[in-house]
SEDOFI-656089 format. One line per field, with one value per residue: residue number from 1; residue in three letters; x, y, z of N, C-alpha, C in turn. Coordinates in steps of 0.001 Angstrom, whole numbers. Example, Ala and Ser with C-alpha at 12.3 -4.5 7.8 and 13.67 -1.06 7.14 Angstrom:
2
nr	c(1:2)
rest	c(ALA:SER)
nu	c(13190:12850)
nv	c(-5690:-2250)
nw	c(7800:7080)
cau	c(12300:13670)
cav	c(-4500:-1060)
caw	c(7800:7140)
cu	c(13200:12900)
cv	c(-3300:30)
cw	c(7800:7870)
This chain:
263
nr	c(1:2:3:4:5:6:7:8:9:10:11:12:13:14:15:16:17:18:19:20:21:22:23:24:25:26:27:28:29:30:31:32:33:34:35:36:37:38:39:40:41:42:43:44:45:46:47:48:49:50:51:52:53:54:55:56:57:58:59:60:61:62:63:64:65:66:67:68:69:70:71:72:73:74:75:76:77:78:79:80:81:82:83:84:85:86:87:88:89:90:91:92:93:94:95:96:97:98:99:100:101:102:103:104:105:106:107:108:109:110:111:112:113:114:115:116:117:118:119:120:121:122:123:124:125:126:127:128:129:130:131:132:133:134:135:136:137:138:139:140:141:142:143:144:145:146:147:148:149:150:151:152:153:154:155:156:157:158:159:160:161:162:163:164:165:166:167:168:169:170:171:172:173:174:175:176:177:178:179:180:181:182:183:184:185:186:187:188:189:190:191:192:193:194:195:196:197:198:199:200:201:202:203:204:205:206:207:208:209:210:211:212:213:214:215:216:217:218:219:220:221:222:223:224:225:226:227:228:229:230:231:232:233:234:235:236:237:238:239:240:241:242:243:244:245:246:247:248:249:250:251:252:253:254:255:256:257:258:259:260:261:262:263)
rest	c(MET:THR:GLU:LEU:PHE:ARG:GLN:LEU:GLY:THR:LEU:LYS:PRO:GLN:LEU:LYS:PRO:THR:VAL:LEU:GLY:VAL:PHE:ILE:ALA:ASN:GLU:GLU:ASN:SER:THR:LEU:LEU:GLY:ILE:GLY:VAL:ASP:GLU:LEU:VAL:LYS:ARG:GLY:MET:LEU:ASP:LYS:CYS:LYS:GLU:GLY:PRO:LEU:TYR:TRP:LEU:ASP:THR:ALA:ASP:SER:GLN:PRO:CYS:ILE:GLY:THR:GLY:GLY:ILE:ALA:ALA:TRP:GLN:LEU:THR:ALA:HIS:GLY:LYS:LEU:PHE:HIS:SER:GLY:LEU:PRO:HIS:LYS:SER:ILE:ASN:PRO:ILE:GLU:LEU:ALA:MET:ASP:ALA:VAL:THR:GLU:ILE:GLN:ARG:ARG:PHE:TYR:GLU:ASP:PHE:PRO:PRO:HIS:PRO:GLU:GLU:GLU:ARG:TYR:GLY:PHE:ALA:THR:CYS:SER:THR:LEU:LYS:PRO:THR:GLN:TRP:SER:TYR:PRO:SER:GLY:SER:ILE:ASN:GLN:ILE:PRO:GLY:SER:ALA:THR:VAL:CYS:GLY:ASP:CYS:ARG:ILE:THR:PRO:PHE:TYR:ASP:VAL:GLU:GLN:VAL:MET:SER:LYS:ILE:ARG:VAL:TYR:VAL:ASP:ASP:ILE:ASN:ALA:ASN:PRO:ASN:ALA:LEU:ALA:ARG:GLY:GLN:ARG:GLY:PRO:TYR:SER:LYS:TYR:GLU:LEU:PRO:ASP:GLU:GLY:LEU:LYS:GLY:ARG:VAL:ASP:LEU:LYS:PHE:PHE:GLU:ASN:VAL:GLY:LYS:GLY:VAL:SER:GLU:GLU:HIS:PHE:CYS:CYS:LEU:GLY:SER:MET:LEU:PRO:ALA:GLY:SER:GLY:VAL:ALA:GLY:HIS:LEU:ALA:ALA:ILE:VAL:GLY:SER:ARG:ALA:MET:GLN:HIS:GLN:LEU:ALA:ARG:GLN:LEU:VAL:ASN:LEU:GLU:LEU:ASN)
nu	c(30439:32308:33327:34464:36527:37948:38741:40350:42330:43468:44128:45562:45474:46898:45887:44518:42903:42432:40895:38518:36898:34015:32359:29410:28304:25935:23518:20738:20542:19537:20512:23215:25623:28166:29766:29402:28972:28584:30382:32776:32651:32711:35245:36807:37557:36550:37322:39055:37262:35904:36944:35661:34449:31709:30207:27194:26195:23417:21275:18520:17815:17856:17651:18478:18734:17067:16381:16081:14710:14412:14944:13485:13532:11441:10236:7578:6486:3747:2268:398:-2149:-1593:-3957:-6646:-8321:-11083:-11977:-11988:-12476:-11078:-8570:-5855:-5520:-2639:-2132:-4298:-4086:-1641:-2280:-4291:-2825:-879:-2659:-3674:-1241:-590:-2689:-2262:307:-53:-1588:38:2213:1519:1038:3478:3891:6279:6854:5457:6502:9129:8570:8252:7083:5540:4122:5462:5598:4340:4400:3623:5680:6589:5739:5461:4966:5085:5370:2758:-331:-3190:-5472:-4951:-4503:-1697:1021:2368:3135:4808:5374:7017:8361:8720:9551:9316:10619:10196:12491:11651:10668:11895:13701:14426:12537:10265:10486:10423:7828:6578:7226:5759:3156:3029:3487:1162:-750:-18:-607:-3383:-4502:-6950:-8478:-8146:-9809:-12731:-14845:-14484:-13366:-15104:-17326:-15868:-13237:-10592:-8215:-7499:-7580:-9225:-10064:-7929:-5802:-4383:-2736:-2582:251:2499:5700:8111:10784:13418:15512:19093:19713:19150:18283:18592:16781:17564:17414:17662:18345:19983:22512:22592:20954:17537:16168:18113:18450:15968:15509:17758:17387:15428:16425:17547:17835:14994:13647:13692:14223:12832:12975:11485:12979:15788:19258:22258:23826:23737:22659:24397:26751:26111:26022:28563:30427:31969:30778:28236:26696:23796:22946)
nv	c(-9997:-11706:-12888:-10803:-9941:-12321:-12511:-10157:-10862:-13098:-12291:-9934:-7130:-4092:-1388:2016:3178:2273:-575:-1189:-3475:-3822:-5677:-5926:-6402:-7373:-6130:-6793:-6760:-5267:-5092:-5896:-3805:-1754:-3336:-3245:-1550:915:1187:1037:3440:5273:4767:5757:4214:3952:6164:6365:5694:8019:9308:8150:6528:5016:1957:592:-2343:-4757:-3500:-3284:-5862:-6946:-4784:-1351:934:3704:4814:4620:3731:5174:4218:3785:2030:1009:750:150:266:-641:203:-1041:-2170:-4985:-7728:-9937:-11579:-11897:-9714:-7191:-4531:-3541:-3391:-2162:-2753:-3587:-4689:-4212:-1330:-982:-1857:-19:2347:2075:2039:4725:6059:5223:6299:9246:9301:8695:10792:12953:12219:11583:9780:10771:13028:12596:9987:8321:9185:8283:5517:4186:1461:1465:3945:6033:4048:2968:358:-2460:-5234:-7029:-8725:-8791:-10059:-10372:-13654:-15562:-16551:-17598:-16434:-13952:-10618:-8888:-6849:-5273:-4826:-5251:-3863:-3920:-2387:-888:2154:2864:5071:6993:8917:11500:12554:13607:11483:12140:14095:12593:10916:12811:13648:11317:11134:13189:12234:10141:11525:12985:10905:9930:12043:11937:9172:7770:8769:7074:5006:4278:2675:629:-1801:-2850:-2190:-2132:-1705:370:3039:4436:4573:6358:6249:5017:6497:5807:5750:4471:4162:4784:3861:5089:3948:4477:2422:2250:1918:3956:5132:7265:7653:7657:9369:9325:11785:12766:12277:12687:13675:12786:12807:11944:9355:8094:7819:6203:4043:2567:791:-1284:-4417:-5530:-2898:480:881:1782:1476:874:-394:-224:873:447:3509:4772:7169:8931:8375:9160:11772:12534:11318:11677:10291:8357:5386:3600:128)
nw	c(-6329:-5088:-7419:-8768:-7101:-7265:-9893:-9980:-8186:-9475:-12230:-11716:-12771:-13916:-12262:-12328:-10271:-6645:-5503:-3260:-1102:888:3281:4753:8030:10600:9844:10176:13015:15935:18466:19139:18827:17151:15408:12770:9436:10507:12557:11244:9709:11929:13070:10979:9049:6419:5190:3027:960:436:-1722:-3896:-6915:-5002:-4839:-3709:-3291:-3918:-2936:-3700:-4570:-7741:-9151:-10225:-7735:-6424:-4060:-475:2637:5920:9427:12643:15429:18013:21528:23590:26732:28725:31800:34324:36784:38534:38946:39947:37304:37387:38591:37014:37184:39236:38348:36163:32979:31476:28926:27413:27569:26198:23647:22951:23148:21147:18965:19013:18788:16209:14701:14948:13911:11113:10371:10689:9122:6247:3103:790:-2086:-3510:-3197:-4946:-7248:-7115:-6990:-4598:-2754:-543:1714:4406:7495:10535:13021:15122:15966:17767:20859:24367:27805:31467:32732:34080:35805:33784:34588:35614:35513:34196:35516:33779:30329:27133:24004:20991:17953:14719:12869:9536:7340:4601:2523:2377:4618:7859:10130:12783:13367:13186:15477:17502:17322:18031:20572:21680:21190:23095:25583:25649:25788:28397:29990:30000:30393:30558:28499:26285:26987:25607:25767:24064:24982:26639:29529:31853:31545:32242:32472:34604:38230:40220:42885:44178:43531:41175:38038:34671:32624:29906:28744:26564:24461:22258:20149:19511:16834:14879:11616:8751:5629:2138:-897:-4525:-5334:-3438:-4436:-7096:-10313:-10450:-12843:-14712:-14191:-14721:-17663:-18246:-16729:-17967:-19767:-18559:-16702:-15064:-13038:-12124:-8614:-5575:-2218:1108:3093:5125:4924:6615:7558:5056:4529:5860:4569:1971:2385:2897:1024:-2269:-4448:-4283:-5310:-5472:-5966)
cau	c(31448:33374:33972:35286:37847:38729:39431:41437:43529:44047:44790:46386:45604:47400:44740:44816:42372:42520:39666:38344:35586:33459:31313:28500:27840:24974:22520:19390:20548:19383:20966:24595:26170:29612:30561:28969:29575:28610:31585:33835:32627:33040:36701:37448:38138:35946:37631:39598:36177:35460:37499:34743:33142:31427:28928:26529:25478:22358:20308:17123:17774:18642:17321:18919:17979:17163:15957:15892:14058:15063:14248:13569:12942:10842:9796:6537:6065:2499:2198:-1036:-2136:-1866:-5107:-7279:-9031:-12346:-12379:-11285:-12739:-10013:-7283:-5590:-4981:-1511:-2218:-5241:-3519:-650:-2999:-5033:-1780:-377:-3599:-3662:120:-572:-3603:-1631:1488:-458:-2141:1231:3161:743:1852:4201:3858:7448:7026:4792:7517:10228:8296:8156:5960:4616:4489:6150:4803:4698:3723:4174:6250:6846:4894:5867:4473:5517:4673:1875:-1561:-3961:-6590:-4277:-4102:-358:1165:3052:3243:5752:5320:8123:8005:9553:8930:9987:10347:10698:13579:11098:10497:13024:13491:14334:11151:9135:10761:9956:6363:6021:7353:4706:1939:3227:3303:-211:-1394:319:-1366:-4916:-4722:-8286:-9056:-8203:-10913:-13904:-15908:-14251:-13017:-16116:-17589:-14979:-11874:-10249:-6775:-7291:-8426:-9097:-10069:-6632:-4791:-3442:-2901:-1697:1222:3315:7207:8843:12167:13906:16689:20104:19956:18286:18996:17901:16753:18391:16823:18778:18697:21149:23838:22584:19596:16588:15869:19060:18297:14732:15698:18781:16942:14376:16978:18285:17096:14113:13153:14264:13518:13000:12498:11441:13901:16850:20604:22954:24830:23741:22432:25683:27770:25715:26404:30099:31098:31838:29915:27638:25741:23036:22632)
cav	c(-9427:-12632:-13207:-9699:-10028:-13561:-12202:-9210:-11580:-14033:-11591:-8858:-6141:-2813:-563:3312:3314:1135:-1205:-1641:-4119:-3831:-6554:-5494:-7361:-6706:-5299:-6985:-6809:-3924:-5044:-6002:-2730:-1487:-4237:-3097:-413:2159:1140:1416:4998:5909:4635:6398:2979:4198:7550:6233:5604:9359:9680:7660:6321:4032:1201:-179:-3496:-5553:-2514:-3635:-7122:-6969:-3482:-207:1509:5262:5338:3840:4333:5351:3256:4071:925:1508:-138:749:-529:-201:-119:-996:-2743:-6559:-8026:-11068:-11163:-11928:-8304:-6277:-3084:-3154:-3409:-1433:-3819:-3030:-5313:-3294:-6:-1022:-1908:1269:3492:1888:2500:6170:6628:5003:7367:10550:9165:8741:12207:13800:11689:10911:9537:11991:12915:12134:8482:7714:9534:7352:4136:3391:492:1794:5209:5720:3172:2629:-779:-3285:-6377:-7984:-8491:-9606:-9727:-11222:-14762:-15635:-17497:-17028:-15713:-12995:-9382:-8650:-5480:-4533:-5418:-4521:-4042:-3335:-2287:75:3182:2882:6344:7398:9948:12877:13066:13488:10633:12661:14788:11582:10506:13868:13713:10041:11334:14057:11373:9346:12471:13273:9730:9804:13152:11509:7826:7348:9195:5967:4028:4719:1584:-471:-3040:-3220:-1134:-2160:-1500:1741:3328:5189:4089:7448:5965:4545:7360:5181:6000:3620:4907:4000:4381:4915:3863:4273:1795:3017:1788:4849:5452:7955:7051:8445:9292:9447:13202:13053:12295:12998:14037:11702:12746:11318:7854:7385:7288:5122:2691:1875:-281:-2298:-5529:-5148:-1591:1264:516:2505:516:1450:-1065:775:346:1144:4518:5210:8676:9661:8155:9883:13246:12672:10880:12260:9748:6962:4799:2345:-887)
caw	c(-5635:-4938:-8599:-9151:-6381:-7731:-11057:-9666:-7685:-10464:-13352:-11242:-13784:-13557:-12136:-11829:-8920:-5808:-5504:-1867:-854:2362:3529:5866:9042:11624:9127:10750:14423:16650:19993:19193:18029:17132:14552:11275:8709:11398:13361:10210:9567:13214:13121:9843:8130:5118:4730:1615:37:107:-3003:-4707:-6625:-3999:-5288:-2741:-4108:-3365:-2204:-4049:-5277:-8965:-9852:-9722:-6608:-6429:-2836:665:3780:7260:10455:14137:16185:19302:22534:24456:27863:29431:33162:34873:38055:38458:39728:39413:36125:37669:39125:36094:37523:40263:37697:35002:32113:30646:27632:26727:27575:25155:22333:22629:23081:19860:18038:19026:18047:14677:14146:14914:13022:9786:10061:10580:7984:5212:1756:210:-3390:-4264:-3127:-6198:-8492:-7040:-7039:-3384:-2640:543:2325:5776:8298:11941:13211:16099:15525:18894:21987:25545:29104:32515:32859:35264:35628:32750:35314:36245:34642:34518:35963:32661:29016:26247:22551:20124:16455:14064:11947:8337:6944:3213:2740:2214:6034:8651:11110:14078:13480:13515:16665:18372:17285:18695:22027:22078:21260:24389:26660:25699:26504:29840:30681:30219:29809:30380:27244:25394:27202:24987:25762:23069:25552:27748:30539:33183:31184:32306:32701:35886:39373:41028:44473:44514:43052:40193:36541:33862:31779:28884:28602:25190:24311:20864:20133:19018:15483:14080:10366:7774:4334:1122:-2230:-5478:-5424:-2518:-5182:-8602:-10636:-10794:-14220:-15464:-13892:-15257:-19016:-18202:-16094:-18897:-20571:-17640:-16315:-14003:-13113:-11042:-7439:-4299:-1033:2498:3810:5424:4866:7627:7303:3650:4495:6306:3491:815:2560:3098:-84:-3464:-5395:-3865:-6132:-5074:-7091)
cu	c(32657:34114:34792:36619:38655:39545:40617:42623:44152:44781:45711:46622:46276:46298:45156:44171:42698:41095:39542:36910:35226:32353:30714:28131:26802:23854:21108:19405:20469:20065:22458:25167:27551:30366:30140:29585:29418:29781:32808:33853:33172:34562:37547:37922:37586:36424:38212:38420:35572:35904:36645:35276:32804:30075:28485:25690:24376:21397:18908:17161:18575:18303:18119:18153:18237:16626:15766:15216:14845:14258:14475:12778:12620:10327:8862:6100:4900:2591:865:-1043:-2580:-3067:-5720:-8222:-10631:-12914:-11582:-11443:-11681:-8583:-7154:-4874:-3853:-1524:-3186:-4756:-2526:-1275:-3569:-4047:-1187:-1372:-3712:-2267:-53:-1613:-2913:-549:915:-1199:-911:2192:2426:1691:2380:4129:5072:7654:6502:5876:8671:9953:8327:6909:5029:5032:5292:5068:5302:3882:4435:4706:6490:5975:5452:5172:4982:4683:3877:660:-2420:-5115:-6047:-3868:-2637:-262:1767:2947:3989:5456:6426:7675:9008:8824:9907:9712:10997:11607:12869:10618:11689:12850:13500:13104:10176:9319:10183:8567:5755:6117:6250:3356:1939:2961:1819:-1053:-1232:-402:-2885:-5095:-6105:-9109:-9135:-9241:-12240:-15052:-15552:-13820:-13884:-16232:-16650:-13541:-11571:-8637:-6393:-8227:-8257:-9133:-8782:-5431:-3911:-3789:-2046:-844:2093:4620:7605:10240:12608:15318:17754:20261:19036:19047:18113:17975:17413:17451:17943:19169:19659:22527:23760:21166:18697:16364:16808:19004:17127:14963:16757:18244:15919:15050:17761:17371:16163:13609:13803:13543:13762:12245:12560:12244:15035:18182:21510:23979:24723:23500:23701:26685:27440:26098:27925:30891:31000:30828:29319:26598:25159:22698:22006)
cv	c(-10442:-12826:-12058:-9715:-11177:-13237:-11170:-9952:-12514:-13366:-10369:-7772:-4949:-1703:967:3560:2163:630:-1862:-2415:-4192:-4605:-6270:-6625:-6555:-5991:-5498:-6914:-5444:-3877:-5152:-4948:-2669:-2595:-4132:-1926:881:2318:1615:2831:5579:5825:5335:5374:3144:5561:7392:6255:7064:9900:9142:7062:5059:3336:353:-1280:-4174:-4636:-2989:-4821:-6955:-5586:-2362:535:3128:5671:4353:4404:4474:4413:3887:2889:1301:427:672:-269:98:-716:81:-1513:-4190:-6691:-9377:-10813:-11316:-10620:-7273:-4808:-2607:-3164:-2385:-2376:-3258:-3558:-4339:-1819:4:-997:-565:2475:3232:2265:4065:6695:6382:6150:8654:10418:9373:10090:13166:13621:10942:10551:10836:11975:12423:10602:7814:8031:8640:5879:3532:2585:868:3342:4990:4974:3183:1401:-1583:-4639:-7502:-7624:-9297:-9110:-10745:-12608:-14850:-16526:-16762:-16254:-14405:-11680:-9042:-7143:-4576:-5434:-4615:-4770:-3271:-3367:-1387:1105:2993:4219:6671:8709:11281:13275:12759:12522:11171:13512:13720:11061:11516:13931:12402:10424:12269:13308:10755:10309:12819:12059:9641:10865:12800:10192:7314:7828:8171:4985:4680:3661:515:-1706:-3400:-2149:-1108:-1974:80:1843:4194:4648:5404:7247:5666:5486:6852:5519:4995:4608:4037:4761:4080:4845:3647:3550:2665:2976:2688:5197:6277:7303:8031:8300:9630:10863:13618:13010:12725:13400:12911:11686:12018:9815:7186:6905:6030:3888:1960:731:-1274:-3383:-5119:-3702:-894:1027:1576:1763:1229:644:-63:-7:1218:2218:5177:6714:9402:9482:8967:11372:13500:12372:11613:11659:8233:6526:3606:1348:-2119)
cw	c(-5568:-6245:-9047:-8495:-6831:-8943:-10821:-9087:-8524:-11569:-12906:-12329:-13084:-13516:-11732:-10422:-7990:-5507:-3968:-1791:712:2427:4846:6829:9805:10983:9784:12313:15021:18089:20051:18242:18011:16179:13136:10607:9562:12250:12488:10041:10839:13423:11973:8894:6704:4440:3299:482:-353:-1262:-4248:-6000:-5678:-4595:-4145:-3408:-3240:-2512:-2540:-5012:-6509:-9841:-9447:-8787:-6484:-5087:-1731:1738:5051:8232:11758:14745:17561:20227:23351:25500:28672:30867:33774:36359:37958:39370:39151:38236:36258:38266:38277:36471:38641:39649:36588:34032:31265:29251:26857:26494:26298:23917:22010:22427:21564:18704:17908:18435:16570:14087:14031:13935:11696:9323:9854:9395:6959:4017:1203:-1296:-4099:-4115:-4428:-7378:-8337:-7141:-5790:-3188:-1577:939:3625:6667:9684:12384:14306:15466:16612:20093:23226:26752:30137:32404:34258:34958:34535:33333:36008:35203:35103:34947:34761:31450:28045:24863:21886:18709:15930:13263:10721:7419:5457:3430:2654:3591:6882:9979:12445:14300:13800:14942:17786:18457:18073:20216:22445:22170:22688:25490:26758:26326:27854:30543:30904:29727:29638:29162:26170:25686:26798:25001:24835:23613:26713:28734:31713:32873:31285:32655:33731:36971:40371:42559:44986:44212:42013:38838:35835:33081:30904:28825:27195:25306:22746:21006:19369:17526:14531:12732:9520:6434:3403:-191:-3317:-5765:-4488:-3188:-6625:-8973:-11059:-12169:-15137:-15269:-14671:-16666:-19005:-17770:-16880:-19618:-19851:-17275:-15149:-14225:-12084:-9873:-6357:-3232:209:3439:3993:5190:5734:7008:5752:3602:4904:5177:2338:1087:2608:1749:-1356:-4405:-4801:-4860:-5523:-6121:-6354)
């Protein structure tokens, strides 16, 4: 990209189209918003690109890309009862509750969003996934069961499932857990691990939050015919690639623009 604009600036060729370059910021950041390509779209600063064609570079390293994934980053906070670890029967352990809640959410997620037949056709390396990536809890003594614990992670969704539907399903999973948290305590954490204390009228609970950087995936069929790409791709370096990594605003741009090409 740098060399392209250097040559255009040096040679100053007479071009029929206008060449625009957009350098993306904030791709990996889910907390500091409003400074990336999403803000450019929001302010209408990419409207000129709707006349196309638009080439999105470095989508899949060096291979032509025919698909990307969507993303929904999430935070799950488990609330229990703080108590001395020598008396676990008087506590609700939020760390164990969070682990068991994530296990249940993952079980139901993979039942509802199993590998899709189109994923193999496109060459996606994985199916849609839901997994934890970060863990935190309040500081305190090692012999103290904390009152809360938080786990964060993300969903990477192939473009054959709708991200909004995935999020709605996960909310249902969490609601079901909170309706009967003790159903998660099946003895897998010992005889004194439980998520309800009936004598005290206490129940553990988990709170779900989705971060704002929700993005939908795109497949090559959003803009042209896959059949035309497969033969053409056989003669290029590498191979046609489809990745479950997400790219900010690609789905929205693919719907709005005349011609979006991923490279």
